[in-house]
N, C-alpha and C positions, 0 to 999 in steps of 0.2 A: 559853593557849586564843584570846587575841584574834588573834594571829599566823596562827593556825589558820584562825580564820573570814575573814580577809581573803584568806590565797590560798587559800580556798575561796571567796570572791565574784568571784575577778580569772579563776578556770578557769569559774567561770559565765559570765562575761564576753566569755571566749575560745568557750567553748560556743554562745553566742549566735550570737555573730559567725560560727561557721563554719555553722550553720543558716541563716543569713540569705544566706548567700553559694552554698550551696548550692541556696536555695530560689532564689533569682536565677539561679544557672546552669540550672537545670529549666525558669524563665519564660522564658527566652531563648532558650531550645532549642524550647520549645511555639509561641514566637512563631516562630522561624527555619521550623518546618516548616510552619507556617501561610501563612507569606509564599509559600515555594515550592511549595505546592499551589493556591496563587491565582495563581500566576503560570503552573501548569500548566494550569489551567481556561480562562487566557484565549487559550492556544495550540492549544485543541480545535478540530476543526472545524466550522464551523458550516453550514445545511443549505445554502448555494448549493455549496460545496466539497463536502459530501457525495453531494449530486444528481452533481455533474459526475466527481465520480473513479469515483461507480457505472455510471454513462453509457461510462464511458472503456473499465474493465475491460469491460464488456459487449462494446463492439465489439472489442479486441482477439481476447475469446472468438469472436465470429463472424468474424474473419480469420483466426482459427487454424482453425477449421472448415472453411473455405472449402478453405485450403490444405492440411491434412489429407489431404482428399480428393483432391486434385489438380484443385483449380479457382482459382485464383489471380485469376483475371478476375471473379469475382464476390465479391472481398473490400471492404470498403468504400477507399474512394481516394479524394485530390482533397481540396477544400474546400468548407464546407458549414456552411450556417447552419440552425438549427433554435432547440424552444423543447421544456424539459424542464417536465416536469409536478414543484411542488415543493408538500410538505405540512410547514408549520409548527406546529408546537404553539401553538393558542389562536389561529389563524388562518384565515381561507378555503383553501381547495385555488388554489394558483393557478400561473405557470408562469413561466419563466427562461429569456432569449435565451441560446444560444450557439453560439460560431462553432467548428468542429471541421475538423480538420488531419488528412489520414491519410499517413502520407510511408512509400514500401517503402526499403530497399536490398538490392541482392544482396548476399548474402554468397558470397566469395571459394572458401571449401571450398565445395561443396555441402551435406554433411549433415557437420557435426561430431561427430554422436554415432557415426557409422560405420556407420548400418544399411544405405542407402543409398548411394552417392558417385556415381550417376547420377542420383541425384531433388533436383531446385532447393531451393535456401533462400532468406531472405530474412528482414530486422530492419525488423518496422512501430514506426512511432512515431505513437502518438493524443493530439493535444495538444490542449484541449479550453479556451477563454478564454470568462468567464463574468463577470455583476456580481461583484466582491469581495461578501462579508459583511461589514455597516456593523459590527458590533460584536466583528468579531475580527480581526486583523492578517492581515491574506489577500491572497495575490497577483494572484488571480483569472484563475489557469492552472493545470490539471493537465495532467499527461502521462504515460503508461503505452508501456513498450516490451517487447518481445516477440519471440523468433526463431520463425520460422515453416519448418516444413517438409513439402515432399508424405511421406504415411505409408501411403495406401492408395488403392485405385482408389474412384471413386465409387459411392456407392449404388446398386444395379441394374447395374452393368457386371459384364459375362461376363468370365469370365477360362478362357482356353484351359485344359485340362488339361495337366501336365507333360510325361506320357506315361511310358513304362513305364523304369525303372530298368537299365540292362544287368547280367548277373549278373558278380559280379567272378570275372577269370579264375583258375582253380584251385579255386574252389569245388566241393564235394561235389556 
């Protein structure tokens, strides 16, 4: 009977050790996940980067609209400086100075989509430089790139009717 109790005590000790090991592994996994989430949180974009990226995307949209209607001359180009409005939680509204550069590169193949090979195409790159966010690992620069194609005539433009299609030969 005594040997049975001794073996039972040893088995209980092994069970306890395995249980502690499993709890330690689970706790380590939870801490690792928490550390990974913390690292993710520090890489989130701050208010300066978010405002600059939104403005760069809107400038790309303006350039796309200008090219879409066959008026590339009115799309944003060159370099200039401006101030973007900035709203930060728990702070009064303010502005952020930014430097903007819009660069165009004419494409060799006028229309890679093949819609109309006679229409011009270009690639635009909008780059904004801004003061980096103090609480984030931030480069202080965002860039957006897009391919622009002339797609349609400008609104209000009169298009001459195509005329009549000739009747095919041998038609009844």
